ZAMARGU-4260 file (C-alpha; in steps of 0.2 Angstrom, whole numbers, plus 5000, padded with zeros to 4 digits):
<rodrens>
0) 5578/5471/5499 | 5564/5457/5503 | 5569/5458/5525 | 5559/5458/5537 | 5568/5474/5554
5) 5559/5473/5569 | 5556/5491/5572 | 5558/5499/5591 | 5541/5507/5595 | 5540/5519/5609
10) 5523/5526/5616 | 5504/5519/5620 | 5511/5500/5617 | 5497/5492/5614 | 5494/5474/5621
15) 5493/5459/5606 | 5478/5459/5600 | 5470/5445/5587 | 5455/5446/5572 | 5457/5467/5575
20) 5453/5482/5561 | 5470/5489/5551 | 5470/5501/5541 | 5486/5514/5534 | 5481/5534/5531
25) 5501/5541/5523 | 5510/5536/5535 | 5499/5535/5549 | 5489/5513/5554 | 5474/5517/5563
30) 5471/5497/5573 | 5454/5493/5583 | 5447/5481/5593 | 5453/5465/5594 | 5454/5449/5604
35) 5465/5453/5617 | 5465/5436/5626 | 5451/5420/5624 | 5436/5428/5629 | 5441/5445/5631
40) 5435/5457/5617 | 5446/5475/5614 | 5438/5492/5609 | 5453/5501/5609 | 5459/5512/5596
45) 5478/5516/5592 | 5489/5525/5581 | 5506/5522/5575 | 5514/5536/5567 | 5527/5523/5559
50) 5540/5539/5551 | 5544/5540/5570 | 5535/5523/5576 | 5527/5530/5590 | 5513/5523/5597
55) 5497/5536/5605 | 5483/5527/5611 | 5467/5539/5606 | 5451/5541/5611 | 5435/5546/5598
60) 5423/5558/5607 | 5405/5545/5606 | 5391/5546/5594 | 5379/5559/5596 | 5367/5545/5597
65) 5368/5530/5603 | 5384/5521/5611 | 5399/5520/5603 | 5408/5502/5595 | 5408/5486/5609
70) 5423/5477/5609 | 5424/5465/5593 | 5433/5453/5586 | 5431/5449/5567 | 5425/5465/5561
75) 5432/5474/5546 | 5440/5490/5545 | 5438/5502/5530 | 5447/5517/5526 | 5440/5531/5514
80) 5446/5550/5512 | 5444/5556/5529 | 5434/5543/5538 | 5434/5524/5542 | 5419/5514/5542
85) 5418/5499/5552 | 5404/5485/5550 | 5400/5468/5561 | 5411/5456/5569 | 5412/5446/5585
90) 5405/5452/5605 | 5406/5441/5618 | 5390/5443/5626 | 5395/5438/5646 | 5404/5447/5655
95) 5415/5434/5661 | 5428/5432/5651 | 5427/5410/5654 | 5410/5409/5647 | 5409/5414/5631
100) 5394/5418/5624 | 5396/5425/5606 | 5384/5438/5598 | 5386/5444/5577 | 5383/5458/5574
105) 5380/5470/5562 | 5382/5484/5567 | 5388/5503/5556 | 5400/5513/5562 | 5409/5529/5554
110) 5425/5536/5560 | 5433/5552/5558 | 5453/5554/5555 | 5460/5572/5557 | 5473/5577/5547
115) 5492/5567/5549 | 5486/5564/5569 | 5471/5562/5579 | 5453/5555/5574 | 5437/5565/5580
120) 5427/5554/5582 | 5412/5543/5581 | 5395/5542/5572 | 5382/5531/5568 | 5375/5537/5551
125) 5356/5533/5546 | 5357/5519/5532 | 5344/5516/5519 | 5337/5499/5511 | 5340/5483/5523
130) 5356/5479/5532 | 5369/5462/5527 | 5364/5449/5538 | 5376/5449/5554 | 5395/5443/5554
135) 5411/5440/5559 | 5427/5436/5548 | 5420/5444/5533 | 5432/5459/5520 | 5425/5474/5514
140) 5433/5486/5503 | 5430/5503/5496 | 5430/5506/5475 | 5426/5519/5465 | 5425/5523/5447
145) 5433/5534/5438 | 5418/5539/5427 | 5404/5537/5441 | 5408/5548/5459 | 5401/5539/5470
150) 5411/5530/5481 | 5403/5512/5488 | 5410/5499/5501 | 5407/5480/5494 | 5408/5462/5510
155) 5411/5446/5507 | 5404/5432/5516 | 5410/5426/5533 | 5406/5421/5546 | 5387/5417/5556
160) 5386/5398/5563 | 5388/5397/5547 | 5401/5399/5532 | 5393/5413/5522 | 5397/5420/5502
165) 5385/5434/5499 | 5391/5453/5494 | 5383/5467/5501 | 5383/5486/5493 | 5382/5501/5501
170) 5383/5519/5491 | 5394/5529/5504 | 5385/5546/5495 | 5369/5540/5499 | 5371/5528/5514
175) 5360/5513/5502 | 5362/5495/5504 | 5356/5484/5489 | 5362/5465/5485 | 5371/5466/5467
180) 5369/5454/5456 | 5382/5442/5451 | 5387/5431/5434 | 5400/5420/5435 | 5404/5408/5449
185) 5403/5415/5465 | 5415/5407/5477 | 5413/5397/5490 | 5404/5401/5507 | 5420/5408/5518
190) 5426/5417/5532 | 5446/5422/5535 | 5449/5424/5519 | 5457/5442/5511 | 5449/5454/5497
195) 5458/5468/5491 | 5456/5480/5475 | 5469/5481/5461 | 5462/5493/5446 | 5443/5489/5446
200) 5445/5470/5452 | 5443/5463/5469 | 5453/5449/5471 | 5446/5434/5487 | 5461/5424/5492
205) 5459/5410/5505 | 5449/5407/5519 | 5441/5395/5528 | 5425/5386/5519 | 5413/5371/5522
210) 5421/5354/5522 | 5405/5347/5511 | 5404/5345/5491 | 5397/5358/5482 | 5396/5370/5499
215) 5381/5369/5503 | 5374/5381/5515 | 5367/5370/5529 | 5363/5381/5545 | 5376/5374/5555
220) 5394/5368/5544 | 5400/5352/5550 | 5415/5355/5547 | 5428/5365/5535 | 5444/5364/5529
225) 5455/5380/5523 | 5456/5382/5504 | 5468/5391/5492 | 5457/5394/5480 | 5457/5412/5472
230) 5443/5424/5461 | 5441/5439/5455 | 5427/5451/5454 | 5425/5461/5440 | 5418/5478/5451
235) 5412/5486/5437 | 5401/5472/5425 | 5401/5462/5444 | 5407/5445/5435 | 5415/5432/5447
240) 5432/5425/5437 | 5438/5409/5444 | 5459/5409/5445 | 5463/5393/5456 | 5449/5381/5461
245) 5446/5376/5477 | 5448/5355/5470 | 5465/5360/5459 | 5479/5350/5465 | 5496/5355/5464
250) 5509/5344/5467 | 5522/5354/5465 | 5520/5368/5476 | 5520/5382/5463 | 5502/5391/5470
255) 5502/5398/5490 | 5495/5382/5500 | 5478/5380/5508 | 5475/5395/5522 | 5466/5406/5535
260) 5469/5420/5545 | 5483/5425/5531 | 5482/5444/5527 | 5483/5452/5510 | 5492/5470/5503
265) 5493/5480/5488 | 5507/5490/5481 | 5503/5497/5466 | 5495/5483/5456 | 5507/5470/5462
270) 5496/5458/5479 | 5506/5453/5490 | 5502/5438/5503 | 5508/5435/5519 | 5507/5420/5531
275) 5491/5412/5538 | 5489/5394/5544 | 5481/5379/5536 | 5473/5366/5543 | 5455/5355/5549
280) 5444/5359/5563 | 5441/5343/5571 | 5463/5338/5569 | 5469/5357/5579 | 5487/5350/5585
285) 5491/5348/5565 | 5486/5366/5562 | 5499/5373/5552 | 5505/5390/5553 | 5512/5399/5535
290) 5528/5406/5534 | 5529/5411/5516 | 5528/5426/5502 | 5518/5428/5489 | 5516/5439/5476
295) 5502/5442/5461 | 5508/5453/5448 | 5490/5457/5440 | 5498/5462/5425 | 5510/5468/5413
300) 5521/5484/5419 | 5520/5504/5410 | 5533/5508/5401 | 5546/5520/5409 | 5551/5535/5407
305) 5564/5540/5391 | 5580/5533/5394 | 5593/5548/5402 | 5610/5552/5397 | 5621/5552/5412
310) 5638/5551/5405 | 5646/5548/5389 | 5664/5545/5381 | 5673/5538/5364 | 5663/5522/5370
315) 5653/5520/5382 | 5636/5530/5388 | 5631/5530/5408 | 5611/5527/5406 | 5597/5531/5419
320) 5577/5530/5419 | 5564/5532/5432 | 5561/5515/5442 | 5544/5508/5439 | 5536/5502/5455
325) 5536/5483/5461 | 5546/5478/5446 | 5557/5464/5443 | 5571/5472/5431 | 5572/5482/5415
330) 5579/5477/5397 | 5587/5489/5389 | 5588/5489/5370 | 5599/5499/5356 | 5598/5500/5338
335) 5616/5510/5328 | 5613/5523/5318 | 5625/5514/5305 | 5620/5497/5297 | 5626/5481/5308
340) 5634/5467/5305 | 5623/5450/5308 | 5629/5436/5313 | 5631/5419/5304 | 5631/5405/5311
345) 5632/5401/5331 | 5649/5408/5338 | 5661/5401/5348 | 5653/5400/5366 | 5661/5407/5380
350) 5657/5414/5399 | 5650/5432/5397 | 5646/5440/5409 | 5626/5433/5413 | 5611/5446/5410
355) 5599/5437/5420 | 5588/5442/5437 | 5586/5433/5450 | 5575/5436/5470 | 5589/5435/5481
360) 5594/5420/5488 | 5584/5409/5480 | 5581/5397/5469 | 5571/5400/5451 | 5558/5390/5440
365) 5556/5396/5423 | 5542/5396/5411 | 5546/5393/5389 | 5535/5407/5382 | 5525/5393/5371
370) 5519/5386/5388 | 5513/5403/5392 | 5492/5402/5393 | 5478/5407/5388 | 5466/5407/5399
375) 5467/5421/5414 | 5476/5412/5427 | 5488/5418/5438 | 5507/5410/5435 | 5517/5403/5449
380) 5538/5406/5455 | 5542/5397/5470 | 5561/5404/5475 | 5565/5390/5492 | 5571/5404/5506
385) 5582/5389/5511 | 5592/5385/5496 | 5605/5396/5490 | 5609/5402/5470 | 5627/5400/5470
390) 5627/5404/5451 | 5622/5424/5452 | 5618/5426/5472 | 5610/5442/5469 | 5599/5441/5453
395) 5583/5443/5450 | 5573/5430/5437 | 5562/5438/5423 | 5551/5421/5416 | 5538/5411/5423
400) 5538/5397/5434 | 5531/5381/5425 | 5532/5365/5432 | 5518/5352/5427 | 5503/5355/5430
405) 5486/5357/5426 | 5477/5375/5429 | 5462/5378/5421 | 5465/5363/5411 | 5478/5368/5403
410) 5495/5362/5405 | 5510/5371/5411 | 5529/5367/5407 | 5545/5366/5417 | 5562/5367/5418
415) 5574/5363/5432 | 5573/5372/5449 | 5592/5382/5455 | 5594/5383/5434 | 5599/5399/5428
420) 5592/5402/5408 | 5586/5414/5397 | 5574/5404/5385 | 5557/5412/5393 | 5565/5432/5385
425) 5560/5434/5367 | 5563/5445/5355 | 5556/5463/5355 | 5554/5466/5332 | 5544/5484/5340
430) 5538/5493/5354 | 5525/5484/5360 | 5535/5471/5370 | 5530/5452/5371 | 5512/5446/5367
435) 5512/5434/5381 | 5492/5432/5389 | 5488/5447/5402 | 5483/5435/5413 | 5490/5438/5433
440) 5508/5432/5440 | 5507/5422/5455 | 5524/5420/5462 | 5532/5419/5480 | 5545/5431/5488
445) 5560/5422/5499 | 5564/5435/5511 | 5580/5434/5524 | 5583/5442/5540 | 5601/5440/5538
450) 5607/5457/5535 | 5622/5452/5523 | 5608/5448/5511 | 5601/5463/5509 | 5614/5468/5497
455) 5607/5468/5480 | 5619/5464/5464 | 5622/5474/5449 | 5625/5468/5433 | 5634/5479/5418
460) 5642/5487/5428 | 5630/5497/5435 | 5634/5514/5442 | 5623/5522/5454 | 5622/5543/5453
465) 5613/5555/5462 | 5610/5562/5445 | 5594/5561/5434 | 5597/5567/5417 | 5587/5565/5397
470) 5593/5564/5380 | 5605/5571/5371 | 5614/5573/5354 | 5630/5574/5350 | 5638/5587/5334
475) 5653/5584/5325 | 5663/5601/5321 | 5678/5604/5310 | 5687/5608/5324 | 5678/5603/5339
480) 5665/5591/5346 | 5652/5599/5357 | 5635/5587/5364 | 5626/5592/5378 | 5625/5581/5392
485) 5613/5583/5407 | 5611/5579/5427 | 5600/5584/5440 | 5607/5598/5453 | 5609/5594/5473
490) 5608/5612/5478 | 5615/5614/5494 | 5609/5630/5504 | 5607/5635/5524 | 5589/5632/5526
495) 5589/5615/5517 | 5604/5607/5524 | 5609/5600/5509 | 5593/5594/5499 | 5592/5585/5484
500) 5582/5593/5471 | 5579/5578/5459 | 5575/5584/5438 | 5572/5578/5423 | 5568/5585/5404
505) 5572/5585/5387 | 5594/5588/5382 | 5598/5596/5367 | 5611/5595/5356 | 5623/5611/5358
510) 5629/5615/5339 | 5642/5628/5342 | 5658/5632/5329 | 5678/5629/5335 | 5678/5642/5343
515) 5660/5642/5354 | 5669/5645/5368 | 5672/5664/5366 | 5656/5666/5358 | 5646/5676/5371
520) 5628/5671/5366 | 5626/5653/5357 | 5614/5646/5352 | 5610/5627/5351 | 5598/5615/5340
525) 5584/5605/5349 | 5587/5584/5350 | 5574/5575/5357 | 5571/5560/5348 | 5572/5562/5330
530) 5585/5556/5316 | 5590/5571/5311 | 5606/5583/5315 | 5601/5600/5318 | 5621/5607/5311
535) 5624/5624/5306 | 5636/5614/5293 | 5630/5598/5291 | 5625/5605/5272 | 5646/5608/5270
540) 5649/5590/5279 | 5634/5578/5277 | 5635/5566/5295 | 5621/5555/5287 | 5624/5539/5280
545) 5614/5532/5266 | 5598/5528/5271 | 5599/5509/5281 | 5589/5495/5275 | 5572/5490/5287
550) 5580/5470/5290 | 5596/5482/5297 | 5586/5493/5309 | 5585/5480/5322 | 5582/5482/5340
555) 5598/5471/5350 | 5599/5469/5367 | 5611/5478/5380 | 5605/5466/5393 | 5593/5465/5411
560) 5597/5475/5421 | 5589/5476/5442 | 5590/5492/5446 | 5586/5509/5432 | 5602/5513/5426
565) 5617/5506/5416 | 5631/5507/5411 | 5634/5502/5390 | 5647/5499/5382 | 5641/5484/5373
570) 5627/5477/5365 | 5622/5458/5361 | 5621/5453/5342 | 5609/5439/5336 | 5611/5426/5322
575) 5607/5431/5303 | 5592/5417/5303 | 5587/5426/5319 | 5586/5443/5315 | 5574/5440/5301
580) 5565/5427/5314 | 5562/5444/5323 | 5556/5453/5312 | 5542/5442/5306 | 5540/5435/5323
585) 5535/5443/5339 | 5535/5430/5349 | 5551/5422/5344 | 5566/5416/5358 | 5579/5426/5358
590) 5593/5415/5361 | 5604/5411/5378 | 5614/5427/5381 | 5630/5420/5384 | 5630/5410/5368
595) 5627/5427/5359 | 5645/5440/5354 | 5644/5454/5357 | 5648/5471/5348 | 5656/5486/5357
600) 5648/5503/5355 | 5661/5515/5342 | 5668/5531/5344 | 5657/5545/5336 | 5643/5535/5334
605) 5623/5537/5336 | 5615/5526/5345 | 5593/5523/5347 | 5588/5517/5366 | 5573/5511/5374
610) 5570/5503/5386 | 5554/5493/5396 | 5550/5486/5411 | 5547/5467/5419 | 5537/5459/5430
615) 5529/5441/5433 | 5517/5446/5419 | 5531/5450/5406 | 5538/5464/5398 | 5526/5481/5396
620) 5528/5493/5381 | 5543/5501/5379 | 5548/5516/5383 | 5548/5533/5368 | 5565/5531/5360
625) 5581/5540/5365 | 5596/5547/5356 | 5613/5549/5360 | 5629/5550/5352 | 5648/5542/5356
630) 5662/5556/5360 | 5677/5557/5347 | 5692/5552/5353 | 5704/5565/5360 | 5690/5577/5366
635) 5689/5577/5384 | 5674/5574/5392 | 5660/5582/5401 | 5659/5587/5421 | 5650/5577/5431
640) 5642/5581/5449 | 5635/5598/5450 | 5630/5608/5463 | 5620/5626/5466 | 5620/5631/5482
645) 5611/5646/5486 | 5612/5663/5494 | 5602/5677/5498 | 5609/5688/5481 | 5616/5674/5471
650) 5620/5655/5468 | 5635/5647/5467 | 5640/5634/5454 | 5652/5619/5456 | 5658/5603/5447
655) 5670/5592/5445 | 5682/5587/5431 | 5680/5575/5418 | 5693/5567/5409 | 5707/5574/5397
660) 5715/5563/5382 | 5721/5577/5374 | 5734/5586/5388 | 5726/5595/5404 | 5711/5605/5404
665) 5715/5621/5399 | 5697/5632/5402 | 5678/5629/5409 | 5665/5638/5402 | 5646/5641/5412
670) 5632/5645/5399 | 5615/5650/5406 | 5600/5649/5395 | 5591/5669/5396 | 5574/5675/5387
675) 5576/5678/5369 | 5564/5685/5358 | 5570/5668/5344 | 5563/5660/5360 | 5545/5662/5356
680) 5545/5658/5338 | 5553/5645/5343 | 5551/5639/5359 | 5562/5622/5359 | 5580/5631/5353
685) 5584/5640/5370 | 5596/5656/5369 | 5612/5655/5378 | 5627/5666/5387 | 5640/5663/5395
690) 5642/5668/5412 | 5659/5658/5416 | 5677/5655/5408 | 5692/5654/5418 | 5700/5638/5425
695) 5690/5634/5441 | 5680/5622/5446 | 5668/5633/5451 | 5658/5652/5449 | 5644/5664/5453
700) 5627/5667/5444 | 5624/5685/5451 | 5606/5689/5452 | 5608/5702/5438 | 5610/5688/5428
705) 5599/5674/5434 | 5584/5691/5431 | 5589/5687/5414 | 5586/5668/5413 | 5575/5658/5404
710) 5563/5646/5411 | 5559/5630/5403 | 5542/5620/5406 | 5546/5607/5394 | 5543/5595/5410
715) 5545/5604/5428 | 5549/5625/5428 | 5569/5626/5426 | 5581/5637/5423 | 5594/5628/5411
720) 5613/5630/5414 | 5627/5620/5404 | 5648/5621/5408 | 5657/5610/5398 | 5679/5607/5396
725) 5692/5612/5386 | 5706/5606/5382 | 5721/5608/5366 | 5710/5596/5355 | 5694/5611/5360
730) 5679/5609/5365 | 5672/5593/5373 | 5652/5587/5379 | 5642/5600/5387 | 5633/5597/5406
735) 5614/5603/5404 | 5609/5605/5421 | 5590/5608/5427 | 5587/5623/5443 | 5570/5615/5445
740) 5560/5633/5450 | 5543/5634/5461 | 5527/5639/5454 | 5529/5654/5464 | 5550/5658/5458
745) 5545/5652/5440 | 5528/5663/5437 | 5540/5681/5445 | 5552/5679/5432
</rodrens>
């Protein structure tokens, strides 16, 4: 929602403090030390349980040798495993807080934590090597390579009468200090900067740097200033890479301004930067407190899960996919099993639905694809909190901002503010997505304190459901059409108070004869990501058309969606000349969606789907392909909102009735996947037994029936049910439900 809120905390609320140590361990936060008022520092330790907003002052045991940490500010406090590591800081030698006698520290402590809540105590590790020099307002991060199991702590910069830019390494297993040799241009000496690890890189932003040109280090700094420079250190190669230089101009305000004393946090592969202050030492009255929030996308997002089918009708699909963290939207594409006629010429313009997404409440800047830089520096996009986008108020713009600006010698070109456009979207001719620079992209976040602005709009009639299905395909049989959709189960019991059990797997085609409902045991054929229909009648009644030419196998955009669900009833057609170009050039531009014609989905047609996530770095790789088929008119829809209620000796299945275009629902049938010798030969071909037939929208599954159930391990262990409805035309699509089992339950079956 990008909305700030002030939680109602309780307990031992600590006094306000500055330059404290702060770590987050799951849902608890530990705060140590800091300056509570000028000249008076603290060595108190507080714990906040964020799940309950409960503060507690904790008292660690003193070390077995030596004294506990003295009151201090500007220290580093880093978490790895169940231990926090405290290094350095600034103490006041005077007992009189008004008479500040600073003393820089380089002591090193280890704090052992208890699981969940509380601490054990302090200890003073015995270290080898040369200790880093005393300092405060430095940074410390901990990094462990995937191929090497030895975690290392890196300390960079800080203040000790002058600004520092030295790098120190501590091997936590051997407790050995060293000075690693680095390559590249070392950032200017600095203090009150931030350092965060994402992947194998330590990102360093901002801080106080010497005012003197070249950053020469003297005994004591004369003057210093805040910087907006930005670099990262590859922790595997120890090479520094500059992203934003200190002298770089930013007249268009596309970059975070110079600042020190800010905070930064990594969430997944995204780095958020908040607040700080800007100013010169000799102009304290002119310092500016920053109130802006930026984020940096350091790489393209990973591929989402396969598109999953929730519900199919004669001319639409309701689909979903698993969310990808810290993305701005999703590009959903399809291509039809039968050829799609391309559009010749530019269609007439109208005002169709807009498929752009934007940040809440802000204007957006965009960058055309050909101007994307090839050097590894961040791209910037600014949304002004004070402005309002009146066209599409709750959208997220995917593209990058681009006012004329030189960054590392490359020029970027900008579109005007408050303009919603799709110029930056590219055609995606294969599953690799964009071929943009993998450079990180830094974007500002528009935040709000208004409750009303937290409501995020959805595009293309998105319909949120508490279901989690996967791919399915229908099978046409002479007098009936049976298809499987899949749904997560909401399990309700007296012990769980209706806890929702989420679920996912692949869906299989439910092939049946016209009298499938009268059969006590049916054997559907498996369908996931294939181009063939395993139908017992297919040899007599071929359902496939002649092979389609390669250029007709074109992926078409359904749209860009804010959330991980969509109702698909149309897709966009591209002009013929665009199709021919896009098959050769992956970087070809997609025309403005508002200028494109749409094509409706057709009944009884197979469509293939794929989805890719989008962030500031561009479009990530596409998901695996799923294949669904629209229903044939007249048959009932699939039952929905399936719930499972557990009791001692049975379970209770219930569902909502579907729409029935041809008369009333005559009966429902429920089926259970059972163990079979045929399953051992072909595990993907489930065997089902009918366990219910009647008019009620609920049934009981006995313990005896469940004892014969097959536990499906295609994803997580689950028992599989299917429920379908019948009208005068026959049985419609079945809803497949996977009832998740814990490992103990599934292994005992």
